C-alpha positions in Angstrom: -38.1 36.5 13.1 -41.4 37.4 11.8 -43.8 35.6 9.6 -43.4 35.0 5.9 -44.6 38.0 3.8 -44.9 40.2 6.8 -44.4 43.8 5.6 -43.0 45.0 9.0 -40.0 42.7 8.8 -38.2 44.8 6.2 -39.2 48.3 7.6 -35.8 49.1 9.0 -33.8 48.1 5.9 -36.3 49.8 3.6 -35.8 53.0 5.6 -32.0 52.6 5.4 -32.1 52.1 1.6 -34.4 55.0 1.2 -32.2 57.3 3.2 -29.1 56.2 1.3 -30.9 56.8 -2.0 -31.9 60.3 -1.0 -28.7 61.4 0.8 -26.0 59.7 -1.4 -27.0 58.0 -4.6 -29.2 60.8 -6.0 -26.6 63.5 -5.4 -23.6 62.3 -7.4 -22.4 59.9 -10.2 -19.5 57.6 -10.2 -17.2 56.4 -13.0 -16.6 52.9 -11.7 -18.2 50.3 -9.3 -15.1 50.7 -7.1 -15.8 54.4 -6.7 -19.4 53.8 -5.9 -18.5 51.1 -3.4 -16.0 53.5 -1.7 -18.6 56.2 -1.6 -21.2 53.9 0.0 -18.6 52.6 2.5 -17.6 56.2 3.4 -21.3 57.3 3.8 -22.1 54.4 6.1 -19.0 54.4 8.2 -18.2 58.1 8.4 -21.7 59.7 8.4 -24.7 57.4 8.8 -23.5 55.4 11.8 -21.5 58.0 13.9 -22.8 61.4 12.8 -26.4 61.3 11.5 -29.0 62.0 14.1 -31.1 59.0 15.2 -34.6 59.3 16.4 -34.3 56.2 18.5 -31.7 57.9 20.8 -33.5 61.3 21.2 -32.7 62.8 17.8 -28.9 63.2 18.6 -26.0 61.6 16.9 -24.3 58.6 18.5 -21.2 60.7 19.0 -23.2 63.4 20.8 -24.8 60.8 23.0 -21.5 59.2 23.9 -20.0 62.6 24.8 -22.9 63.5 27.0 -22.8 60.1 28.7 -19.1 60.4 29.4 -19.7 63.9 30.9 -22.5 62.6 33.0 -20.3 59.8 34.3 -17.4 62.2 35.1 -19.9 64.4 37.0 -21.0 61.4 39.0 -17.5 60.3 39.8 -16.3 63.9 40.8 
């Protein structure tokens, strides 16, 4: 953990919230809190984690990275 009041400690979460704000929350409205909660869950579990490109892994999605890794392993074992 970092020091108290260190601005770099929250960088990743601030980036996440900013991305969610732009890509989900500013694009639609919801009638109930349950609908909003379901939309946030869907966005995180079905898009943000598996599909969205991540700069930390070469600007590819985790699914693309996994598929290319599995192909590489198959080539090595063949």
